N, C-alpha and C positions, 0 to 999 in steps of 0.2 A: 574786226581782226584782233586776235590776241597777240601778245608779244611772242608767244611760242610760234605762232603761224608766221609772224614777221621774220623771226630768226630762220625758219625753214626756207622762206623765200629768198632772203639775202644770201644764205649759204648756197642755195641752188643757183642763183644768178652770178655767183662769184666764179663760175667756170666759163671760159671764153666760148667753148663749143655750144653750151646751153644758151648763151646770149645770142649767138649767131642763129640758133634754131628759133628763138623767140622773134628775132628780126625777120627771118624768112616767113614764119607763120603770120606775121603782121600783114604780109601781102595777101594772105588767104589760106584756106585749108589745104593740107598736104598729107601725103602718106609717107611712110618711112623711106621707101626707095627713092622717091623724088627728092626728099630732103638730103639723103645721102649723096645723091648725084650733084645737087646744087652746092653742097658744102664741101665736097671732096672727102667725105668720111665713109666708112663702111656701114652697111645697114645695121650690123650688130652694135656698132658704136652709137649710132643714132637711136636705136631702140633702148639702149642703156640710159642715154640722156633723157629720152622721152619719159621713161619710167620715173626718173628723178623729178622732172618737171611736173608730171602728173601727181606725184606724191605731195609736192609742194602746193598743188592746186593752181598752177600757172597755166596748164593746158587741160583740155578735155578731149576725149576720144570717142569715136563711134565706129561700129563695124559697117562696112559697105562691101558686100559680097566677100571677096577674099582679102580685102585690105582693111587696115585700121586707119581711119582718117583723123588727123589731129587738127585742133584749132585752139586759138588763145582763149583763156578765160578772162575776158576783158573786165569783168567785175573786180577781180583781184588786182589786175594790173592798173586799174584806174584809181586805186587807193593811193594816197600820198604817203610819203615817208613819215610825215607828221602824224598821220592816223596811226601808224604802227608804233611810233615813239611814245605817244601819250595813252595808248591802250593799257588797260589794267592787267597786271600780271596775274596769271592763274594760280601762282604759288603763294598768294597772300596768306591763305589759311595755313599752309604748311609752315611758312615762316613764323607765323604767330604761335603755332604749336611748338616749334623748336625754341622760340624765345621763352615761352612759358615753362618748357621742360628745363631750360637752362636756369631760369629763375628758381624753380623748385630745387634744383641741385645745389645752387648757391645757398639758399636758405637752409637746406638740410645740412650742408657742410659747416655753416657758421653759427647756426642756432641750435641750442639743445635745451629742451624744456622751457622755451620762451626766453632764454638768456643768450646774449651774443657772446660766443666764446672768445673771439678776437675781432678787431676791426680789420677788414681786408685791406691789403695794400693796393690792389688793382682797383682803379676808379669805378669800373663797371660793376664789379662785385660789391664795392662799398655803397654805391647808389642803391643797389637792390636791397642791401641790409638797412640802409637809412629809410627807404620807402616802407619797409616792413615795420620799422620803429614808428614812422610817421602815422601808421594806421591807428596808433594809440591816441592820436590827437584829432580833434574835430577841425575840419577846414573852416577858416574864417573866425574861429573863436579866439579870443585874446587870453593868453596865459601869462601869469607872472613867472619870472625866472625861477622862483622857488618851486612852482608847480611843474614846470618843465623838468627841472632836476629830479623831482620826486617821481615823475613818470619814467624817466630814462634810467635812473639809478638801479631799479630792480632788473633791468635788462642788461646793463653793463656799468661797471664801476667808474669808467672814465666819461662821465656825462658831460664834462666841459668840452672835451674834444668832439664828441658826437654833436652836441648842441652847436658848436662853432662851425663844424663841417656842414651841418644841415642848413645853416644860414648861408654859407658860401655856395652851396649847391642849389640854392633857391627853393628849398623845401619849406624853410621858415623865413619870416621877415622879422627883424628886430626893431623895436621902437623904444629906446631907453632900456628899461628892465622888463619890457613886455614883448611877447612873442606871438606871432600869428602863423598858423600853418597855411601855406599858399597852395601847395599841390599835394 
């Protein structure tokens, strides 16, 4: 079950009439008129709710002469709330695309010809810029402070602030005058 399916089911079951229909169908298969009579609703109201329940996958229908007979989709109803809560969202790729697009926009806004125009004030944007700068360093390699300064200086003149911020953000680890790129 996907999270999108779970949301449909929860929304569908948030209506008292639909819950009552599911309770009635738990006793056995029924057709619209019988459900309407049992629940004190009009057949058109029951039909409306049945359509919603069917769209959510909670019930199934089949034609029997002039009537449509409805029954519960027990496979869906036997799933637990936990199954729905831990299922993978389908929009993971979409979210990653949006994040990558945002990253590109930030880099385009703050970098020009490989130079950082200004250090962003907003932390999220600052981290993106610092990750861009960190790409000039090999992960795990030990750099002397002078080497770090020489790499950052052509990118932005305030290499001290950038170096200090990259340490506080966990991009670099400092051991005396030596620096190691962590991530």
